[in-house]
Every structure is written in structure tokens, then in C-alpha cells.
C-alpha positions as CSV (number, residue, x, y, z in Angstrom):
1,X,0.0,0.0,0.0
2,X,1.2,3.5,-0.8
3,X,0.9,6.1,1.8
4,X,0.1,9.7,1.0
5,X,-0.2,12.2,3.9
6,X,-2.1,14.6,1.6
7,X,-4.9,12.0,1.3
8,X,-7.6,12.5,4.0
9,X,-7.9,8.8,4.9
10,X,-4.1,8.1,5.0
11,X,-3.1,6.6,8.4
12,X,0.1,8.6,8.3
13,X,-1.7,11.8,8.9
14,X,-2.6,11.3,12.6
15,X,1.0,10.2,13.2
16,X,2.3,13.3,11.5
17,X,0.0,15.4,13.7
18,X,1.4,13.6,16.9
19,X,5.0,14.3,15.8
20,X,4.6,17.9,14.6
21,X,2.2,19.2,17.2
22,X,3.8,21.5,19.8
23,X,4.0,18.9,22.6
24,X,4.9,16.0,20.4
25,X,7.9,17.6,18.8
26,X,9.1,19.0,22.1
27,X,8.7,15.7,23.9
28,X,10.5,13.7,21.2
29,X,13.4,16.1,21.1
30,X,13.6,16.3,24.9
31,X,14.1,12.5,24.9
32,X,16.8,12.7,22.3
33,X,19.4,13.2,25.1
34,X,18.3,9.9,26.8
35,X,15.8,8.3,29.0
36,X,13.7,10.5,31.3
37,X,11.1,9.9,34.0
38,X,7.7,11.6,33.6
39,X,8.4,14.5,36.0
40,X,11.9,15.0,34.5
41,X,10.3,15.2,31.1
42,X,7.6,17.6,32.3
43,X,10.2,19.9,33.7
44,X,12.2,19.7,30.5
45,X,9.2,20.6,28.3
46,X,8.4,23.8,30.0
47,X,4.7,24.7,30.0
48,X,3.2,21.3,29.2
49,X,0.5,20.2,31.6
50,X,0.6,16.8,33.2
51,X,-2.5,15.8,31.3
52,X,-1.1,16.9,27.9
53,X,2.2,15.2,28.5
54,X,0.5,12.0,29.4
55,X,-1.7,12.1,26.3
56,X,1.3,13.0,24.1
57,X,3.4,10.1,25.5
58,X,0.6,7.7,24.9
59,X,0.1,8.8,21.3
60,X,3.9,8.6,20.6
61,X,4.1,5.2,22.3
62,X,1.2,3.9,20.2
63,X,2.9,5.2,17.1
64,X,6.1,3.3,18.0
65,X,8.2,6.4,18.7
66,X,8.5,6.3,22.5
67,X,9.2,3.3,24.7
68,X,7.6,3.3,28.2
69,X,9.3,1.1,30.7
70,X,7.6,0.5,34.1
71,X,9.8,-0.7,36.9
72,X,8.3,-3.0,39.5
73,X,9.5,-0.9,42.5
74,X,7.9,0.9,45.4
75,X,7.1,3.6,44.5
76,X,6.6,2.6,40.9
77,X,9.1,4.0,38.4
78,X,8.3,4.7,34.8
79,X,11.0,5.7,32.3
80,X,10.5,7.0,28.8
81,X,13.0,6.7,25.9
82,X,13.0,6.8,22.1
83,X,12.7,3.8,19.9
84,X,14.9,3.6,16.8
85,X,12.2,5.3,14.8
86,X,11.7,7.9,17.5
87,X,15.4,8.6,17.5
88,X,15.5,9.1,13.8
89,X,12.5,11.4,13.9
90,X,13.9,13.4,16.8
91,X,17.2,13.9,14.9
92,X,15.3,15.4,12.0
93,X,13.2,17.6,14.3
94,X,16.4,18.8,16.0
95,X,17.8,19.8,12.7
96,X,14.7,21.9,12.0
97,X,14.8,23.4,15.5
98,X,18.5,24.3,15.2
99,X,17.8,25.9,11.8
100,X,15.0,28.0,13.2
101,X,16.9,29.0,16.4
102,X,19.8,30.1,14.2
103,X,17.6,32.2,11.9
104,X,15.4,33.8,14.6
105,X,16.9,37.3,14.0
106,X,15.5,37.1,10.4
107,X,12.1,35.8,11.6
108,X,11.8,38.5,14.2
109,X,12.7,41.2,11.6
110,X,10.1,39.8,9.2
111,X,7.5,39.8,12.0
112,X,8.5,43.4,12.8
113,X,8.1,44.5,9.2
114,X,4.8,42.7,8.8
115,X,3.4,44.2,12.0
116,X,4.5,47.7,10.9
117,X,2.5,47.3,7.7
118,X,-0.6,45.9,9.4
């Protein structure tokens, strides 16, 4: 079967949304440095609520991008890490992030000019 993200019924479309949404992309790239516990991840992804992070992690785990490992300890310990597909995806997102961060002066100037015209 050929997949085409531009086709409404293509199953790749929801996965793309999980990856490129604000919390998905930040969560994936936060995990690029290695395994994190839930609260460590929540602190790393500044501004995400507990509920949104939980939903994001579930979606990314379902898509095969994040691995959830529950330790049978007291208290329970859950660690999150990237699968090979998640790692490859995070690397590509990081390249985009670094491009944007490096070009922010141009973006800010474009926004300033736009706002001055509006």
C-alpha cells in the first residue's frame, strides 16, 4: 500500500500530527538526550501540563516512537525513551529546531516589518 499524507484517509496523517504538534515535537526532542522519568520530562518541556504530556506520550508510544518502561519498584518508576524510529524522527526535528533558532533574527525582523505594515 502506498501512503500519501495529503490523502484525507491516510493513516500517516494522525502520526504526523502527533509528531509535529507542539508537545509531540518538544517531547521527542527532549528525549533525544536519553531516558527520562515523567516528571523530569515535564520539567524539560516547560509549559506542558501533566495531562497533555500523558496524552502525548501515549500517542507517541502507540505510534512506535516512544518506549515506556515501568519498573516494579515501590514507589513505581516509569522511564521513557526513544525507539529507533523515535530517535531518527527526533534527529530530523532537532535539525529543524537548530535551523529556526539560528535564523530567529531574520524571523523577528520579518515579523516586525509585517506588524508595521498591518
